[in-house]
C-alpha positions as CSV (number, residue, x, y, z in Angstrom):
1,M,-169.2,18.4,-40.1
2,L,-167.3,15.2,-39.3
3,R,-165.0,16.6,-36.6
4,P,-167.7,18.2,-34.5
5,Q,-169.7,15.0,-34.6
6,T,-166.7,13.0,-33.7
7,T,-165.9,15.3,-30.8
8,A,-169.5,15.2,-29.6
9,H,-169.5,11.4,-29.8
10,L,-166.3,11.1,-27.7
11,A,-167.5,13.6,-25.1
12,Q,-170.8,11.9,-24.7
13,T,-169.2,8.4,-24.5
14,M,-166.8,9.6,-21.9
15,A,-169.6,11.1,-19.8
16,L,-171.6,8.0,-20.0
17,L,-168.5,5.8,-19.0
18,E,-168.3,7.5,-15.7
19,L,-171.9,6.8,-14.7
20,T,-172.8,3.9,-12.4
21,A,-175.8,1.7,-13.4
22,V,-178.2,3.7,-11.2
23,E,-177.0,7.0,-12.5
24,L,-177.2,5.8,-16.1
25,R,-180.8,4.7,-15.5
26,Q,-181.6,8.2,-14.3
27,K,-179.9,9.7,-17.3
28,V,-181.8,7.5,-19.7
29,E,-185.2,8.0,-18.1
30,A,-184.7,11.8,-18.2
31,E,-183.8,11.6,-21.9
32,L,-186.8,9.4,-22.6
33,A,-189.0,12.0,-20.9
34,R,-187.4,14.9,-22.7
35,N,-186.7,13.6,-26.2
36,P,-189.6,12.3,-28.4
37,A,-187.1,10.8,-30.9
38,L,-186.1,8.2,-28.3
39,E,-188.0,5.1,-27.4
40,L,-187.4,2.0,-25.3
41,I,-188.8,-1.3,-26.9
42,E,-189.4,-4.4,-24.9
43,E,-186.9,-6.4,-26.8
44,F,-183.4,-7.3,-25.6
45,R,-180.6,-7.9,-28.2
46,C,-177.1,-9.3,-27.8
47,P,-174.8,-6.2,-28.0
48,T,-172.2,-8.4,-29.9
49,C,-174.2,-10.3,-32.6
50,H,-177.4,-8.3,-32.2
51,K,-179.7,-11.4,-32.1
52,V,-182.9,-11.1,-30.0
53,L,-182.6,-12.7,-26.6
54,Y,-185.7,-14.0,-24.8
55,N,-184.2,-13.9,-21.2
56,S,-181.4,-12.3,-19.3
57,K,-178.9,-15.1,-19.9
58,P,-175.7,-15.1,-21.9
59,C,-176.2,-15.1,-25.7
60,P,-175.9,-18.8,-26.7
61,T,-174.4,-17.9,-30.1
62,C,-171.6,-15.7,-28.7
63,T,-171.0,-18.0,-25.6
64,N,-170.4,-21.0,-28.0
65,T,-167.5,-19.2,-29.7
66,L,-165.5,-19.1,-26.4
67,G,-164.3,-22.7,-27.0
68,G,-165.1,-23.8,-23.4
69,S,-161.9,-22.3,-21.9
70,P,-162.2,-22.1,-18.1
71,E,-159.9,-19.1,-18.1
72,Q,-162.1,-17.1,-20.5
73,P,-165.2,-15.5,-18.7
74,I,-168.6,-15.3,-20.1
75,V,-169.4,-11.6,-20.1
76,Y,-172.9,-10.3,-21.0
77,L,-175.3,-7.4,-20.4
78,S,-178.0,-8.1,-17.8
79,C,-181.3,-6.2,-17.9
80,H,-181.8,-3.9,-14.9
81,E,-184.8,-5.7,-13.2
82,D,-183.2,-9.0,-13.3
83,F,-179.9,-7.5,-12.1
84,F,-181.6,-6.1,-9.0
85,A,-183.2,-9.5,-8.4
86,K,-179.9,-11.3,-8.5
87,T,-178.3,-8.9,-6.0
88,G,-181.3,-8.7,-3.6
89,S,-182.7,-12.1,-3.5
90,G,-181.7,-15.8,-3.3
91,P,-180.7,-18.2,-0.6
92,N,-178.1,-16.0,0.9
93,Q,-180.2,-12.8,1.0
94,D,-180.2,-12.6,4.8
95,D,-176.4,-12.5,4.8
96,L,-176.4,-9.2,2.8
97,P,-176.1,-5.8,4.5
98,D,-179.3,-4.5,3.2
99,D,-178.8,-1.0,4.5
100,N,-175.8,-0.6,2.3
101,F,-177.6,-1.0,-1.0
102,A,-179.1,1.9,-3.0
103,P,-182.8,1.1,-3.2
104,N,-184.5,-0.1,-6.4
105,R,-186.8,2.6,-7.2
106,E,-187.4,5.3,-10.0
107,A,-185.2,8.3,-9.9
108,L,-187.0,11.4,-8.7
109,P,-186.7,13.5,-12.0
110,A,-188.1,10.6,-14.0
111,Y,-190.9,10.1,-11.5
112,I,-191.9,13.8,-11.7
113,L,-191.5,14.0,-15.4
114,R,-193.7,10.9,-15.9
115,Q,-196.5,12.8,-14.1
116,I,-196.2,16.3,-15.6
117,G,-195.1,15.2,-19.1
118,P,-198.6,15.4,-20.7
119,E,-199.0,19.0,-19.4
120,L,-195.6,20.2,-20.7
121,S,-195.2,21.9,-24.0
122,I,-192.2,20.6,-26.1
123,D,-190.5,23.9,-25.5
124,D,-190.8,23.7,-21.8
125,R,-189.4,20.2,-21.5
126,P,-185.7,21.4,-21.3
127,I,-186.7,23.9,-18.5
128,A,-188.4,21.1,-16.6
129,V,-185.4,18.8,-16.9
130,H,-183.0,21.7,-15.8
131,I,-185.2,22.2,-12.7
132,L,-185.5,18.5,-11.8
133,T,-181.8,17.9,-12.3
134,S,-181.1,20.7,-9.9
135,L,-182.9,19.3,-7.0
136,D,-181.1,18.1,-3.8
137,E,-181.9,14.8,-2.1
138,D,-184.7,16.6,-0.2
139,G,-186.4,17.7,-3.4
140,L,-185.6,21.3,-3.0
141,L,-184.3,23.5,-5.8
142,T,-180.6,24.3,-5.4
143,I,-180.4,27.2,-7.9
144,K,-182.4,30.4,-8.3
145,P,-185.2,30.4,-10.8
146,I,-183.8,33.5,-12.5
147,E,-180.6,31.5,-13.3
148,I,-182.7,29.0,-15.2
149,A,-184.6,31.7,-17.0
150,L,-181.3,33.4,-18.1
151,Y,-179.8,30.1,-19.2
152,H,-182.8,29.3,-21.4
153,H,-183.4,32.9,-22.5
154,V,-187.0,32.8,-21.4
155,P,-189.1,35.0,-19.0
156,L,-188.9,34.3,-15.3
157,S,-192.7,33.8,-15.3
158,R,-192.3,30.9,-17.7
159,V,-189.9,29.1,-15.4
160,E,-192.1,29.8,-12.4
161,K,-195.0,28.3,-14.2
162,V,-193.0,25.0,-14.8
163,I,-191.9,25.1,-11.1
164,N,-195.5,25.5,-10.1
165,L,-196.4,22.4,-12.2
166,I,-193.7,20.4,-10.6
167,Q,-194.7,21.5,-7.0
168,H,-198.1,20.2,-7.5
169,A,-196.9,16.8,-8.5
170,D,-196.3,13.9,-6.2
171,P,-194.6,14.4,-3.7
172,L,-196.2,17.7,-3.1
173,G,-193.8,20.6,-2.8
174,V,-190.9,19.2,-4.8
175,G,-189.1,21.9,-6.7
176,S,-189.7,24.5,-4.0
177,V,-186.9,26.9,-3.3
178,S,-187.0,26.4,0.5
179,P,-188.7,24.2,3.2
180,K,-191.1,27.1,4.0
181,D,-192.2,27.2,0.3
182,A,-192.7,23.5,0.3
183,L,-194.9,23.6,3.3
184,L,-197.0,26.5,1.9
185,I,-197.7,24.5,-1.4
186,Q,-198.7,21.5,0.7
187,L,-200.9,23.5,2.9
188,E,-202.6,25.1,-0.1
189,V,-203.5,21.7,-1.6
190,L,-204.4,20.2,1.7
191,G,-206.9,23.0,2.4
192,E,-208.9,21.9,-0.7
193,N,-209.9,18.7,1.1
194,L,-209.2,19.2,4.9
195,S,-210.1,21.7,7.5
196,V,-206.9,23.7,8.2
197,P,-206.4,25.4,11.5
198,P,-206.6,29.2,11.4
199,L,-203.3,31.0,11.2
200,A,-201.4,27.8,10.0
201,E,-200.3,29.7,7.0
202,N,-199.1,32.6,9.2
203,A,-197.2,30.1,11.4
204,I,-195.4,28.7,8.5
205,R,-194.6,32.2,7.2
206,A,-193.2,33.1,10.6
207,G,-190.3,30.7,9.9
208,I,-189.8,27.0,10.0
209,E,-187.6,27.4,13.1
210,L,-190.6,28.5,15.2
211,L,-192.5,25.3,14.3
212,S,-190.4,23.3,16.8
213,P,-192.1,22.5,20.2
214,H,-189.2,24.2,21.9
215,H,-190.3,27.5,20.3
216,L,-194.1,27.3,21.1
217,P,-194.0,30.4,23.3
218,E,-192.3,32.5,20.6
219,L,-194.8,31.3,18.0
220,A,-197.8,32.0,20.2
221,K,-196.4,35.5,20.9
222,F,-195.8,36.1,17.2
223,L,-199.3,35.0,16.3
224,N,-200.9,36.6,19.4
225,I,-202.7,33.4,20.4
226,P,-202.7,31.1,23.4
227,A,-199.9,28.5,23.7
228,A,-202.4,25.7,23.4
229,Q,-203.7,26.9,20.0
230,A,-200.1,27.3,18.8
231,K,-199.4,23.8,19.9
232,E,-202.4,22.5,17.8
233,I,-201.1,24.3,14.8
234,V,-197.7,22.9,15.2
235,R,-199.1,19.4,15.6
236,F,-201.3,19.7,12.5
237,I,-198.2,20.8,10.4
238,S,-196.1,18.1,11.8
239,D,-198.7,15.4,11.2
240,N,-199.7,16.5,7.6
241,L,-196.9,18.5,6.0
242,N,-193.2,17.8,5.2
243,P,-190.7,20.5,4.7
244,F,-188.4,18.1,2.8
245,P,-190.8,16.4,0.4
246,A,-188.4,14.0,-1.3
247,R,-186.4,12.9,1.8
248,A,-188.7,10.1,2.8
249,H,-188.2,8.1,-0.4
250,W,-185.1,9.6,-2.1
251,G,-183.2,11.2,0.8
252,D,-181.0,8.2,1.6
253,L,-179.4,8.2,-1.8
254,P,-176.1,10.0,-2.1
255,A,-176.3,13.3,-3.8
256,T,-174.7,13.4,-7.3
257,G,-171.1,14.2,-7.1
258,S,-170.9,13.9,-3.4
259,S,-168.0,11.8,-2.0
260,E,-169.0,12.1,1.7
261,G,-169.8,8.8,3.2
262,Q,-168.9,6.8,0.1
263,E,-165.9,5.2,1.8
264,N,-168.1,3.2,4.2
265,T,-171.2,2.7,2.0
266,F,-171.7,0.1,-0.6
267,H,-172.8,1.1,-4.0
268,F,-175.4,-0.9,-5.9
269,P,-173.1,-3.3,-7.8
270,D,-172.7,-2.4,-11.4
271,I,-171.2,-5.8,-12.2
272,I,-171.8,-9.3,-10.7
273,I,-169.2,-12.0,-11.0
274,G,-170.4,-15.6,-10.3
275,R,-169.4,-19.2,-10.9
276,S,-171.0,-21.3,-13.5
277,S,-170.7,-24.3,-11.2
278,E,-169.0,-25.3,-8.0
279,D,-166.1,-26.5,-10.0
280,V,-163.4,-23.7,-10.0
281,N,-162.2,-25.0,-13.4
282,T,-165.3,-23.7,-15.2
283,P,-165.7,-20.2,-16.7
284,L,-166.7,-17.2,-14.5
285,I,-170.0,-15.5,-15.3
286,V,-169.8,-11.7,-15.5
287,E,-173.0,-9.8,-15.7
288,I,-172.9,-6.1,-16.5
289,A,-175.9,-4.1,-15.4
290,M,-178.1,-2.5,-18.1
291,P,-180.0,0.4,-16.6
292,F,-183.3,-0.6,-18.2
293,Y,-185.1,-3.6,-19.7
294,G,-185.3,-3.5,-23.4
295,T,-183.5,-1.8,-26.3
296,L,-183.0,1.9,-26.6
297,R,-183.4,3.2,-30.2
298,V,-184.4,6.1,-32.3
299,N,-188.1,6.1,-32.9
300,P,-188.7,5.2,-36.6
301,L,-192.1,7.0,-36.5
302,F,-190.4,10.1,-35.4
303,R,-187.8,9.8,-38.2
304,E,-190.7,9.5,-40.8
305,A,-192.7,12.4,-39.2
306,L,-189.5,14.6,-39.5
307,Q,-189.9,14.5,-43.3
308,Q,-193.2,16.4,-43.0
309,A,-192.4,18.6,-40.0
310,P,-193.8,22.0,-40.0
311,A,-191.3,24.7,-40.9
312,D,-191.2,26.2,-37.4
313,K,-190.6,22.7,-35.8
314,S,-188.2,21.2,-38.4
315,E,-185.0,22.5,-36.9
316,L,-186.0,21.4,-33.3
317,W,-187.1,18.0,-34.4
318,Q,-183.9,17.5,-36.3
319,A,-181.9,18.4,-33.2
320,D,-184.0,15.8,-31.2
321,L,-183.2,13.2,-33.8
322,E,-179.5,13.9,-33.7
323,Q,-179.3,13.9,-30.0
324,A,-181.2,10.6,-29.8
325,T,-179.0,9.1,-32.4
326,L,-175.9,10.2,-30.5
327,L,-177.1,8.9,-27.2
328,V,-177.9,5.4,-28.6
329,K,-174.5,5.2,-30.3
330,C,-172.6,6.4,-27.2
331,L,-174.4,4.0,-25.0
332,Q,-173.5,1.1,-27.2
333,Q,-169.8,2.3,-27.1
334,R,-170.0,2.6,-23.4
335,N,-171.3,-1.0,-23.0
336,H,-168.7,-2.3,-25.5
337,T,-165.9,-0.7,-23.6
338,I,-166.9,-2.1,-20.2
339,V,-167.5,-5.6,-21.7
340,R,-163.9,-5.5,-23.1
341,L,-162.5,-4.3,-19.8
342,M,-164.2,-7.0,-17.8
343,Q,-163.4,-9.8,-20.4
344,R,-159.6,-9.0,-19.8
345,L,-159.6,-8.0,-16.2
346,V,-161.4,-11.2,-15.0
347,V,-158.8,-13.3,-16.8
348,I,-156.0,-11.4,-15.1
349,Q,-157.6,-11.3,-11.6
350,R,-159.2,-14.7,-11.7
351,D,-157.4,-16.0,-8.6
352,F,-158.2,-12.8,-6.6
353,I,-161.9,-13.2,-7.5
354,L,-162.0,-16.9,-6.5
355,Y,-159.5,-17.0,-3.6
356,G,-159.2,-13.6,-2.0
357,D,-157.0,-10.6,-1.6
358,A,-153.7,-12.4,-1.2
359,Y,-154.0,-13.5,-4.8
360,I,-154.3,-10.1,-6.5
361,K,-151.9,-9.5,-9.3
362,P,-150.2,-6.1,-9.9
363,I,-151.7,-4.3,-12.9
364,T,-152.3,-0.6,-13.6
365,R,-155.1,1.2,-15.5
366,A,-152.3,2.3,-18.0
367,D,-151.2,-1.3,-18.5
368,L,-154.7,-2.5,-19.3
369,A,-155.5,0.6,-21.5
370,E,-152.4,-0.2,-23.6
371,E,-153.5,-3.8,-23.9
372,L,-156.9,-2.9,-25.0
373,E,-155.7,-0.1,-27.2
374,V,-157.7,2.7,-25.5
375,H,-156.6,5.9,-23.8
376,E,-155.8,5.8,-20.2
377,S,-158.4,8.4,-19.4
378,T,-161.0,6.1,-21.0
379,M,-159.9,3.2,-18.7
380,S,-160.1,5.5,-15.7
381,R,-163.6,6.6,-16.5
382,A,-164.7,3.0,-17.1
383,V,-163.5,2.1,-13.6
384,S,-164.5,5.2,-11.7
385,D,-167.2,4.7,-9.0
386,K,-168.1,1.2,-10.3
387,A,-168.8,-1.6,-7.7
388,V,-168.4,-5.4,-8.3
389,Q,-170.1,-8.2,-6.5
390,L,-167.7,-11.1,-6.2
391,P,-168.8,-14.8,-6.2
392,N,-168.7,-14.8,-2.3
393,R,-171.3,-11.9,-2.5
394,R,-168.7,-9.4,-1.1
395,I,-169.0,-6.1,-2.9
396,V,-165.8,-4.1,-3.7
397,P,-164.9,-1.1,-5.7
398,L,-163.8,-2.0,-9.3
399,S,-160.7,0.1,-8.6
400,M,-159.6,-2.6,-6.1
401,F,-158.7,-4.9,-9.1
402,F,-155.9,-2.4,-9.8
403,D,-154.8,-2.0,-6.2
404,R,-151.1,-3.0,-6.2
405,S,-150.9,-2.6,-2.5
406,L,-153.6,-5.1,-1.6
407,H,-151.2,-8.1,-1.8
408,V,-148.7,-6.4,0.5
409,R,-151.5,-5.3,2.9
410,T,-152.8,-8.9,3.1
411,A,-149.3,-10.1,3.9
412,L,-149.0,-7.3,6.6
413,K,-152.2,-8.5,8.2
414,Q,-151.1,-12.0,8.3
415,I,-147.8,-11.0,10.0
416,I,-149.6,-9.1,12.7
417,D,-152.2,-11.9,13.2
418,Q,-149.4,-14.3,13.9
419,E,-147.2,-12.1,16.0
420,S,-146.5,-13.2,19.6
421,D,-145.0,-9.8,20.6
422,S,-146.0,-6.6,19.0
423,L,-143.8,-5.9,16.1
424,S,-142.6,-2.3,15.2
425,D,-143.3,-1.0,11.7
426,S,-139.5,-1.4,10.9
427,Q,-139.6,-5.0,12.0
428,I,-142.6,-5.7,9.8
429,A,-140.9,-3.9,6.9
430,V,-138.0,-6.4,7.2
431,L,-140.4,-9.4,7.3
432,L,-142.2,-8.1,4.2
433,S,-139.0,-7.7,2.4
434,D,-138.1,-11.3,3.2
435,M,-141.5,-12.3,1.6
436,G,-140.6,-10.4,-1.5
437,F,-142.3,-7.2,-0.7
438,P,-139.6,-4.5,-0.3
439,V,-141.3,-1.6,1.4
440,A,-140.2,1.3,3.6
441,R,-141.2,1.6,7.3
442,R,-143.4,4.7,6.5
443,T,-145.2,2.6,3.9
444,V,-145.9,-0.1,6.5
445,A,-147.3,2.7,8.7
446,K,-149.5,3.9,5.9
447,Y,-150.8,0.4,5.0
448,R,-151.4,-0.4,8.7
449,S,-153.4,2.8,9.0
450,I,-155.5,1.9,5.9
451,E,-156.3,-1.5,7.4
452,G,-157.3,0.1,10.7
453,I,-154.5,-1.7,12.7
454,L,-153.1,0.0,15.8
455,P,-149.4,0.8,16.1
456,A,-147.2,-1.5,18.1
457,H,-147.2,0.3,21.4
458,L,-151.0,0.1,21.4
459,R,-151.3,-3.5,20.4
460,S,-151.1,-6.2,23.0
461,H,-149.4,-9.6,22.4
462,M,-153.0,-11.0,22.4
463,Y,-153.9,-8.7,19.4
464,K,-156.8,-10.2,17.4
465,P,-158.1,-9.4,14.0
466,H,-161.4,-8.1,15.5
467,L,-159.5,-5.0,16.5
468,M,-159.3,-4.0,12.8
469,L,-162.0,-2.2,10.9
470,P,-164.9,-4.4,9.6
471,Q,-164.0,-6.2,6.3
472,H,-166.7,-4.3,4.3
473,E,-165.2,-0.9,5.4
474,Q,-161.8,-2.0,4.4
475,S,-163.1,-3.0,1.0
476,I,-164.5,0.3,0.2
477,A,-161.8,2.4,1.9
478,V,-159.0,1.5,-0.5
């Protein structure tokens, strides 16, 4: 049995490593709602020495072992609520591009599960989780209910019963298979408290495209009513119903797995790097986001209850216990890996963190993986999709710390900023080579394109840096 457990542990750890702080919070909230063997206690412990901490500051015991070396950063886990506060408040808050941050709010699946949890049987929880994790950003179901029924080997009617429960939670209509379905659910509930215009249901069933003011004549003809009456129906639906029930509160979050728009959109930072004082010779402070406040653990009461579990529930409860234990261990391993990564990476790239792009040092994920004695794929997952807030409050992808071209691109920008006459890519390649960066002409063209700099024949001798892409777009685009 040892090998399957080891394989499961590795697979789960790798999956958790890839998640951002926001995604990990969604994962944990869903598991807490689904698995009674898990619990979150309001107690925060140091992941290294396991002593109880009474605030979101570095563990005093572990910090004292650093010996006061300014090169060695102080790395610690920061509880989720405090982490949001540090990125979204403070004296420089007005300087931050608020539109580029994912909002601090509960994930949609967890929000719904918290409402319907008491009405779900333990056997229906996996079905509810499957449905809720198959919603798009508008709250609509992206797979057919029959597929869920086949996956769980249950009757379609049972899946539809869970869907109906979800649809009647807040926001009304979430879990519907189409905008029309969402509108009909909302109309049904609204009709219990408000006077609904006659034929409103017929208008919705006629098709959502007919509910546009531009299609009033067609709607009136279909319902065989005057245009004025059709207009009142459309106005009522527009004022009281929403075909995309989750869009207002969750729709601006990127869909899971989507890469569209990520290049020019800041992630919520998974890591914050700051100074312990204005003195650059003091250690840097590195906070790694915990997705929740408290400690996730296996519920001891559930473990005790398992000893007296009914025969028909014993196997199911044992599975819950094993899954909870695995998640807790894998989460600890994830945190340990990211802490080790940042402890070493911040030492290597200290000058880049403090002084800017020109000071980045060349290092690859493979180099660091070998140094930390982990597999390169582990390092890649730990870096993937993570964002870091630097001491100057600039947010960059963690992958930038491994960008060996950044130093060259910085030099390229300096050359172009200082040119009196527009230089060709070949001339720039020669100058870069003289500076110790031997690159080909086509490489110069590639880096120039990445930085959003025009070619020589389109640049004037008065070329200014404002003709390049905004700095925050450069940061994410690499």
